[in-house]
N, C-alpha and C positions, 0 to 999 in steps of 0.2 A: 378774820379769816375763818373759813369752815372747810373741813375736809371730810369727805365720805369715801370709805375704802370698800372694795370687794375683791375676794380671791381667797387664796389660802391664809386664812385669818391668823393662824399661829405665826407665820412669817411676818406678817404685817406688825403683829404685837411685839414679837422678838426684836425687830428692827425699829420699833417706835416710829413708824413711817408718818402718821399724821402729825405727831409732835415735831419730828424732823423737818417736815415741810414748813411748818409755821416758824420753827427756829431759824431756818436757812433764810426765810424772808425777812424776819425780824432782826436777826443779828448779823447776817452777812449780806443783807440788802439784795439777795437774789430776786429776780422776777418769779412770780408763782410757777410759771411753766418750767423754768430752769430748776426750781427747788423741787417740784413734783418729779421731774425726770431724774434728778440726782437721788432723791430718796428711794424711788423705785429701783434703781440700780443696786441698792443695798438689799432690798427684797429679793431681787433676782439672784444676787450672789449667794444667798442662802437657800435657794431653791424654791423661792416663792413665785407665784404667778398671780396676776390680777391687775387692778387698776385703782385710780383715785379720781374723784371730782373735787376740784378746789375753787373756792369763791373767795375773792379778795374782799376788802372792806367796802368796795363800791358795788359788789354784786356780779363783777365780771367773773365768768367761769373758764377754767382751763381743765383739760382731761390728759391724763398720761396712763399708759398701761403697758404691761409687759407681755401681753397676749397678742394674737394676730388681730383680734377685734374686741371691742367692749360695747355693748349696747348702751347708748346714752342719749339724753335728749335735753333740750333747753328751751324754755318758754319765757318770754319777757314782755309783759304788757301787751301792746297791740302788734308786736312783731310777729312774723310767721314763725311757728315753732320749727325747731331743727330736730331731726331724729337721725342718728349716725350710728354706724357699727364698726366700720374699718377705718384705718387712718386717713 
């Protein structure tokens, strides 16, 4: 698993968001999307804003964010790249 976060960094650090996502998947068996959403609720609860990109062990990506939008993209082999901003 890999997690990349963007936003109000102090709040992500204080809530140990990236670790929390990995722990929720490993120890509670949550799907990466559910784990990311749950961890970001903790970031939001302390006034943080931003988002995460999470890759599972197979390279599947999920995105979660507390803002109206987050620029993000995904390129995989010969597949058409995806570029997204809003939900």
